[in-house]
C-alpha positions as CSV (number, residue, x, y, z in Angstrom):
1,Q,88.5,-118.3,183.8
2,V,86.7,-115.4,182.2
3,L,86.3,-115.2,178.4
4,L,85.4,-112.1,176.5
5,A,84.2,-111.2,173.1
6,E,84.1,-107.7,171.6
7,S,81.6,-106.7,168.9
8,G,79.9,-103.7,167.3
9,G,82.6,-102.1,165.3
10,G,82.2,-100.9,161.8
11,L,82.6,-98.1,159.3
12,V,80.9,-94.8,160.1
13,Q,81.2,-91.2,158.8
14,A,82.6,-88.5,161.0
15,G,79.9,-87.3,163.4
16,G,78.3,-90.7,163.5
17,S,77.8,-93.2,166.4
18,L,78.6,-96.8,167.2
19,R,77.9,-98.9,170.2
20,L,80.5,-101.5,171.1
21,S,79.8,-104.6,173.3
22,C,82.0,-106.6,175.5
23,A,80.5,-109.9,176.5
24,A,81.9,-111.9,179.4
25,S,81.4,-115.6,180.1
26,G,82.8,-118.0,182.7
27,R,83.7,-116.9,186.2
28,A,81.7,-113.6,185.9
29,F,81.3,-113.3,189.7
30,S,84.9,-112.2,189.9
31,L,84.4,-109.3,187.6
32,Y,85.0,-105.9,189.3
33,R,86.0,-103.5,186.6
34,V,86.0,-103.4,182.8
35,G,88.2,-101.2,180.6
36,W,88.0,-100.3,177.0
37,Y,91.2,-99.7,175.1
38,R,92.1,-98.9,171.5
39,Q,95.1,-99.3,169.2
40,A,95.5,-97.4,165.9
41,P,98.0,-98.6,163.3
42,G,101.6,-97.8,164.3
43,K,100.5,-96.6,167.7
44,E,100.5,-98.1,171.2
45,R,97.3,-99.4,172.8
46,Q,95.7,-96.6,174.9
47,F,93.1,-96.4,177.6
48,V,89.7,-95.2,176.6
49,A,87.3,-95.8,179.5
50,S,86.5,-98.0,182.4
51,I,83.7,-98.7,184.8
52,T,83.3,-100.7,188.0
53,W,80.4,-102.9,188.7
54,S,80.1,-102.2,192.4
55,D,79.5,-98.4,192.3
56,N,79.3,-97.6,188.6
57,N,82.4,-95.4,188.9
58,T,83.6,-94.4,185.5
59,N,86.9,-93.0,184.0
60,Y,87.5,-91.6,180.6
61,A,90.5,-90.6,178.5
62,D,90.5,-86.8,177.9
63,S,90.2,-87.4,174.2
64,V,86.8,-89.1,174.5
65,K,85.2,-87.2,177.4
66,G,81.8,-85.9,176.5
67,R,81.5,-88.1,173.5
68,F,81.8,-91.7,174.7
69,T,79.8,-93.3,177.5
70,I,80.7,-96.6,179.2
71,S,78.0,-98.7,180.8
72,R,77.5,-102.2,182.2
73,D,74.7,-104.6,183.0
74,D,73.9,-105.8,186.5
75,A,74.4,-109.4,185.7
76,K,78.2,-108.9,185.0
77,T,77.9,-110.3,181.6
78,T,78.1,-107.3,179.3
79,A,79.7,-103.9,179.1
80,W,79.1,-101.3,176.4
81,L,80.9,-98.3,174.9
82,Q,78.6,-95.8,173.3
83,M,80.6,-93.7,170.9
84,N,79.0,-90.5,169.6
85,S,80.4,-87.6,167.5
86,L,83.0,-89.9,166.2
87,K,86.1,-88.4,164.6
88,P,88.6,-89.9,162.1
89,E,91.2,-90.1,164.9
90,D,88.9,-92.5,166.8
91,S,89.6,-95.1,164.1
92,A,91.3,-98.1,165.8
93,I,90.8,-101.6,166.9
94,Y,88.9,-101.5,170.2
95,Y,89.6,-104.0,173.0
96,C,88.0,-104.6,176.4
97,R,89.6,-106.2,179.4
98,F,88.2,-107.3,182.8
99,Y,89.8,-106.9,186.2
100,N,89.1,-108.3,189.7
101,M,88.8,-106.1,192.8
102,Y,92.5,-106.2,193.4
103,G,93.3,-104.9,190.0
104,G,94.3,-108.3,188.7
105,I,93.8,-108.9,185.0
106,L,91.1,-111.6,184.4
107,T,91.2,-111.8,180.6
108,S,93.8,-111.9,177.9
109,W,93.4,-109.4,175.0
110,G,90.7,-110.5,172.6
111,Q,90.6,-110.0,168.9
112,G,89.0,-106.6,169.3
113,T,86.6,-104.9,167.0
114,Q,87.6,-102.5,164.2
115,V,86.2,-99.0,164.2
116,T,86.8,-96.9,161.1
117,V,85.6,-93.3,160.9
118,S,85.7,-91.7,157.5
119,S,86.1,-87.9,157.1
């Protein structure tokens, strides 16, 4: 079983930056890919970014390209989401999720971390 914990959210002014962390524990050897998602009030959860541990391949939602950067450590314990040039529309609860090499979901949704961007 893999457990996760998101952290790093907060209140920031538009144009500011935050760095979110997603820490994994347990059967970390099975981790292949990690994804970040976000959910704003009244809206569905949406994909933000993902990265694979094997080849560092990244994917981003169009809305965050050029502003957000996803990264991970080599030990398969932590992934980060560096968020720059934040906009009020980036305000949401941010969640991470881990996947194995077959695309199988390894973790349930955590509690997430709240990001609020003021204008």
